[in-house]
N, C-alpha and C positions, 0 to 999 in steps of 0.2 A: 753447245758447251765450248767448242773450239773458238767459235766466233766471239763469244763473251770474253774469252781471255784476251783476244786482240782488242776488243772494246775497252777493256781495263787498261791496256797499254796505251791506247790512243788518248784516252782522257787523262791519264797520268801525265803524258807528254804535254797535252793541251794545257793543263793546270800549271805545270812547271814553267812553260814558256810565258804564259800570260800573267803569272804572278811575279815575274821578274821584270823590272823596268828595262834592263838591257836586252834580254831575250825577246820581250814583246816588241821592242823597237826593231830588232833584227827581223822578226816576222813581218812587221809593218813595212819595213824597207824592202824586203824580198818581194812582197806583193807589189809595191810601187815600181820596183825595177822591172818586174815581169810585165807590167802593163805597157811598158814602152817597147816590148818586143814586136817587131814587124809582123811576125807570123802568129796568127791567132792560135794555131795548133800547138804552139810552144808554151802557151799560157796554162800550164797544168797546175800551178800552185793554187790558184783560186778554185780550181775544180776539186782539189783535195778538201778545202774548207767547206765547199758546198756539199760534198759527200758526207762529211762529218755531221753537219747540221741537218741535212735532209734525210739521211739514212737510206739514200737511194741505192746504195750498193753494200755489200758485206763489209764488216769491219776488217776482216782479214785482207781483202783486196785494198782497202783504204790504207791499212798499215803498211803493206808492201809498197804502195805508191809513195808513202811518206819516206820510206827508207831506200828508195831507188837512188843510185849514184847521181843521176841527173838532178833529182830533187835536192840532195845534199849539196851538190855543187852550186845550185841556185842560192841556197841558204848561205853558203860560204862566200861566193863571189858577189851576188846581188844583195845579200843581207849583211853579213858580218863585215866584209870589206867596206861596203858603201856606208854602213853605220859609223864605223870608225873614222873614215874619211870625212864624212859630213860633220861628225862631232868635232873634229879638229877645226873645220871651217867655221862652225858655230862659235867655238871659243874665240877664234881670231876676230870674228865680227861682233862678238859680245852679245849673241842672241840668247835670250833667257826664256826657257820653256816652262818655268814654274807657273802653275795655274792655267796653262794653255793646253787644250787638247790637241792631239796630233790627228790630222785627217788627210787622207790621200788627195793629192792634187795632180798626180801624173795623168796624162791623157794618152790613150792608145794612138798609134800612128794613123790609123784609118780616120779617127776623129780629127786629128790634126789636118789631114788632107782635106776633109770636108769643110773644116773651118777656113782653111786657106782659100779654097774655091769660093766660099761665100763672101769672104772679106776682101780678098786681094785678086780676084779674077783668075785664080789658079797659078799665079806666078810664085815660084819657089825661090826664096832668098837663100843666100849662102849660109846664113845662120838664122834659125828660128826656134823659138821655144814657146810652149803653151801650157798653162796650168789652170785648172778649173776646180772650184769648190762649191759644194751645195750649201745654201743658206736657208735657214728657217725664218725667212722674212720676205718682204716684197721689194721690188725695185725702187719704189718711192722712199723706202727707208734706207736702202743701201746706197743710193746715188749720192746723197749729201755727204756721206762719209768718204766716198771716193773722191769728191771734189776737195777734200782736205789734204790731198797728196803733197802739195807744196807748202802747207801751213807749218809754222814753226812749232806749234803745239799738237801736231797730228799724233794720234794714239797708236799708229802702226807704221811699219817700215822705217825703223830708226836704227839701222846697223851702225856699229862703230866704223870709222873711216869713211863713211858715206854721208855727205851733207846734201840735203834736198831742200831747195828753197824757191818759192815763187818770187820772181823778180819783176814781173809786169803783168798788166791785165787783171781781169776779174776772174776769180776761181770758178771753174765750171763753164766758162764762156770761151768761144773762139777767140784766139789771140792771146790767151793766157800763156805766159812763158814760165817754165820751171827749170831752174838750173841745178845740175848735178855736179858736185865738187868731191872727187874721190881721191883718197890717199893724199890729202893735203894739196890737191891741185894737179897731181901727176896725170890724172884723167879728169877731163871736164867736158861737159856738153850741155846743150839746152834741149828741152822738148817744148813744142808749141802746139796748143790745142787747135784742132781743125774743126771746121763746120761739119755737122752731121745731120742727116734727115731723121736718124733714129735717136730719140732722146735717151735711150738706154745704151748707147754706144759712145764712149769717150775716146776720141782718136787724137793721138799726138804724132807730130813729125819730128824726128831727131835732127838736130843741127849741130855740127861739130863733133869732134871726138871719133871714137872707133866705129860708131854706127851712123855716120853722116848720111842723111837722106832716108834713114830707116823708119819703120812704122812701129808704134807702141800704142796699144789700145787696151781698154777695158770694155767688156760687154756683159750686160746683165740680161738674162733670159728668164722670164717668169714661167714657172711650171704650174703653179696654182696660186690661189689667193695669198698664201703666206709661205710660198716655196719658190726659190729662184736659184739659178746657177750664175756664178760670177767667174768670168774667164779673163785671164791676162795673156796677151799675145804680143810677142816681140819678134820682129823680122828685120834683118838688115844684111847688107853686103859689107864685109870688112873693108875699112880704109886701107889702102895699099901704101900711100905715101909717094911723094914725087922725087925725093932724093934717096941716096943710099942709106943715110942715117935714119931717115924717117921710115923707110921700108923695114930696116932692122928693128926699129922701135915697135912698130905695129905688129911685126911677126912675133917679137918677144911677148908683147901683150897678149896675143892669142894663146900662147903657151902658158902664161901665168894666170890667165883669167878664163878658165875653161867653162863649159856649159854647166857643170854641176854646181858652180858658185851661184849662178842665177837660180837654180833649183833650190838650193839651201836658203837663199834670201827670200824668195817668193813663197816657199812653203811655210816659212815662219810668219811672213807678213799676212798671207791669206788666212792662216789659222788665227792670228791675232784679230784680223778683220772680222772673221766669223764670230768669234767670241764677243766682240764689241757690238756688232750690229744685231746679234740675237738677244742682247740684253735690253734692247729697246722695247718699250711697252707697246705692242701692236694694237692694243685696244684704243690707243689715242692716235694711231696713224690713220691716214686717209685710206678709204676702201679702194682696193685695186680693181680696176675694170678690165676685163679681157678684151 
């Protein structure tokens, strides 16, 4: 009887949060923030939801886990604060979520390290970020959409203040150059596609701007015939500048364009990409061969 009362409390809170657009986003963001914690032992938020859905422990214990100060602080700092901060950034960049589902794209640190070791021989750059999303399609369907990155009519990654345009070469081929023109030219750089032995790896080298010499890549990994993972990985060392004014400029840039901006832009872009690519009729697509 006592445990049933706690079950009533838990499912009341569960319905309250997930029927509110704002509160459900807070929960989503808390989970995403926790996934980036270096210590696996600190990722208790996802364990709470597993306990609710699996029934592996008493509802009383689960309820007290939900109300612990550490859990409430995670919701406040990693959920409420980050949600409001990201909402402001989304308004600034004109990102529209209407009709687009939100899916987690954050990657735990241990997976980031494994990906770095696989792709860059273990070298850790000064700045790196990685985002992954699961797609209900195969690489042969997703790859052509990736190659539209520099196209004028591409259906994803179109934030305000950011102009992305192919300037030379053939899309999807080594030597293809895509130009980024940000904030009216205040920030500008090119990315040039590099040759790759893996047809599901699209690798770019950054030229100019704050990420000079950096690495920017997409990787598609097939999980099954109609399931794959799309990963976006960016790694670079910040440009320092050769004069006092240029050093001040790039230092200011680092403060004004923090990592969470990349997360906001790519989370929206990947969720857009997922919706678009999953709308493709797979019955007409080529059969994937493992």
